[in-house]
N, C-alpha and C positions, 0 to 999 in steps of 0.2 A: 467488455464485461459489464455493460450497463445494467442497472437494476430493472427487472421485469416486474409488472404489477403483481402484488401479492395480497392475499387476504389478511385480515387482522390476525387470524390464528397462525398463519404461516409466519408473519412478522414476530408474533409472540414467541413461537417455537425457536426461530432463528436467534432472536435476542437472548432468550434464556440459555440456549445452547452455547452461544458465544461467551456469555458471562461465565458459565460453569466451566467450559473448556479452558478459558483464560485463567480462571481462579484455581481450579483443582486438577486440570489436565484432562485430555481426551480419554485416556485409559481408565481413569478413576470416576468418570462420569457415566451414569446409566441413562437409558431412555426414560425410565421412571422418574429420575430426578429432574430431567429436562421438562417432562410433562408437568410435574408438580410446580416447578418454577414458572412455567408458562400459564399455570392455572387451568389446565385441561386434563382430560383423561389420557392415560398412556396410549390407549388404542388409537386416539385421534392423531397422534404424531405419525402413525403409519399410514394414515390417509393422505399425508402430504410428503412423507419421506420413506424410502424403502427400508432404511435401517440407519444405524449410527454412522457407518462409513459414508453413506449417501448424504446424511445430514451434515457431516463435517465438510464435505465438498461444497454443499450448498451454503454453509456458513462462510467458507472461504470466498465464494463468488459474491455473496451478500456484503461481506466486510470490505473486500477490495473494491466492489462496486460503489460503496459509500465513499471510500477514500478517493476513487477516481472521479466521482461526481463533484466532490469538494474541490479537487485540483482543477477540473475543467472549468468550474465557476471562477476560480481564482485566475486562471489563464485568460479567460474571456474578458476579465476586467483589467488586464494588463495594458499599459500604454507606454509611450516614451521610447527610448532607445533600446536596442537589443540588450545592452548591459543592464539597463534598469529593469527590463522584463525578466532577465535571468535572475537578478537579485531578488525581485519580487517573488519569483517562483521558489527560489531557495527559502525565503522567509515563510512562504505559505506552507511548504513541506515541513519545515522545522517547527513552526508554531502549531501545526496539526498534532504534534506530539502530545500537547497538553490535553487535547480532546480524546485521542485514542490511546493514551498511556495505559489506562486500566485494562485495555484489551490487547496490549502488545504481546502478552503471553500467548495469544492465538497464533502469532507469527511463528513462534517456536513449535507449536503443535502442527502447523501447516508444513514446516520444514521437515519435521519428523515423519509426517504422513507421506512426504515426497520420497521417502526411502523405504516405505512399506510395500513389499512386492505386490500385494493384491490391488492397491490403489495408486501405486507409484505413477503410472502413465497418466492418470487423470490430473494429478497435481503437477506433474512436470509440464504437461500441456498448458495448464492454467497459468503457472508461473512464467513459462516461456512467452505466452501471449501477452501477459501483463507487462513484463520487462520490455518486450519488443515495442509495445505501444508507447511506453514511457520514454524509451530511447529515441523513438521517432519524434516525439513532441519536443524533446530537448535539442535534437539535431536540427529540427526545423527552425528553432530560435537562433541557433548558431549560424545556420545558412542564411537566415535573414540578416544577421549582423554582417556577414561577409558581403551580401548583395548591396547593403547600404554603405559599404566601405569602412565599416566600423572595426571589423575583425580581420586578422591576417588571412588572406585567401588560400594560404597553403595548409591551413589547419584541416586535419581529417575529422570532420564533424561527427561521423558515426562512432569513431573510436573515442573521441573526447566525450560524447554523450554517454557512452557506456561507463567511462571512468567517473563522470559526474553522478550518474545514477548509483553506481557502486559506493561512492563516498557518502551519499545521503543515507543509503541503507546502513552503512557501517557506523555512521554517527548516531543514528537512532538505536542501533544495537548497543553501542557503548553507553548511551543514556539509560537503557534498560538495566544494564548491569551496575551502573554507577549513578546513584541518585544525585551526587554532587556535580555531575558532568552537565554542562550547558551546551546542548547541540546547536542552538541558534547562534550563540556568540561564536562558537568554534567555526560553524559553517560560514559565517560572515567574513572571518579572517581568510578562510580558504577561497571564498569568492573574490575578495579583493586581489589576492595574489593571482588567481586564475584569470581574471579580467584584465589585469595589467599585462600578463603574458599574451593574451589574445589580441591586444590592441594592434591595429594595422600600422 
């Protein structure tokens, strides 16, 4: 879901739509409001997007593309043992919360969209592809730990990767609902226990 080159106007529309969808919800946001926030005429938005549903899907791809790019950069910089790399990945995901916190309401809008009959298939496909890629990245780190003799070779890496991805999702969701909840500190406790159990 890597970002494709976009014009300045496209970026402005996507950014404005993301902010408005996150702040006041998809249903309550009009194309006219998005155009005004982007500093362009309403008709210009239709030169780039077929309508509001198309724009929501493109915002989804843009938002998750940005997050994926950030994660890929973090992974590329990882070094050390498999345990250290998994810990660093955990920290990168949890600290990204501070950067994307104001836009987390978008995630709720995307989940709602995945249940809407007319656009359900598009969002389900996008979510499925994103989760599959994320699980593959985590499973590859686990498999590398096994190959190095660091982790228990009987571990089902695909199943564990799915559980780890699910836990990160759930921690960020709890942080969204509870401002006093610290996802980074909690995830570090979880990683300590997990890595202890993984040890060969």
